[in-house]
Residue, then its C-alpha position, 0 to 999 in steps of 0.5 A: x978717452x973723451x965723449x961728446x953728445x951732439x943734439x941737432x934739429x937738422x939732419x944735414x947739419x949733424x951729417x956734416x958734423x959726423x963726416x968732419x969727425x970721421x975725417x979727423x979720425x974720430x969714432x962716431x955713433x948715432x944714438x938710437x931712440x931707444x939709446x936716448x930713452x935709456x940714457x934719460x931714464x938712468x939720468x932720472x934714476x940717479x937724480x931720484x936715488x935718495x939712499x933712503x928706504x920706504x915702507x913698500x905697503x905705505x907707499x902702495x897705499x898712498x899710490x892707490x889713494x890718489 
């Protein structure tokens, strides 16, 4: 199974691509704004994950100080 994400500023161009995909027998799915935001959040969490543990109290004190 292979996947692709297509991003277009033109609704017309995207619709043409989706129509072509359906004619070729490719399953399509338009992502909602919420699904796009979820993907971005997951990516940010994966990028920010360091595997290191921090002291919660120190972290909260630092946040309150700024």
